[in-house]
C-alpha positions in Angstrom: 11.5 -0.2 -12.0 9.2 2.5 -12.3 9.5 5.9 -10.9 7.3 5.5 -7.9 6.0 8.4 -5.8 5.7 7.2 -2.3 3.4 8.4 0.5 4.5 8.7 4.1 4.7 5.4 5.9 1.6 4.1 7.9 2.9 2.7 11.2 1.2 0.8 14.0 2.4 0.6 17.6 5.8 -1.3 17.5 4.8 -2.7 14.2 6.3 -2.7 10.7 5.4 0.6 8.6 3.9 0.4 5.4 4.0 2.6 2.4 1.6 3.2 -0.4 3.0 4.7 -3.7 1.7 5.2 -7.4 3.5 5.6 -10.8 2.8 7.7 -13.9 1.5 4.5 -15.8 -1.5 4.0 -13.2 0.1 1.1 -11.0 0.0 1.3 -7.3 2.3 -0.2 -4.9 2.5 -1.3 -1.3 5.7 -2.1 0.6 7.1 -2.4 4.0 9.1 0.7 4.9 12.8 -0.1 4.0 11.9 -2.7 1.4 10.5 -0.2 -1.3 12.6 -2.3 -3.8 10.2 -5.3 -3.5 6.9 -4.0 -3.4 3.3 -5.6 -4.1 2.2 -4.2 -7.4 -1.3 -3.8 -8.8 -3.6 -1.2 -10.4 -4.7 1.8 -8.7 -8.4 0.6 -8.9 -7.2 -2.5 -6.9 -5.5 -0.6 -4.4 -8.7 1.7 -4.2 -10.9 -1.3 -3.7 -8.6 -2.8 -0.9 -8.7 0.4 0.9 -12.4 0.8 0.6 -13.0 -2.9 1.6 -10.7 -2.3 4.7 -12.7 0.9 5.7 -16.0 -1.0 5.3 -14.7 -3.6 7.8 -14.0 -6.6 5.6 -10.7 -7.3 7.2 -11.8 -6.7 10.8 -11.3 -10.4 11.4 -7.7 -10.0 11.0 -7.3 -7.5 13.8 
């Protein structure tokens, strides 16, 4: 597996914590804290789009 630099976990109240990470090759990763060995992987651009879409409210129906 690539050498991933993980950010500090994002945690909700009583919920699982998620971590975002990137590697030197331009890949981005999302994992549940404690399960970083099995992350969801895509490009940094895809992660950027996901974050911007969430901030724009496109996932509000999931809340």
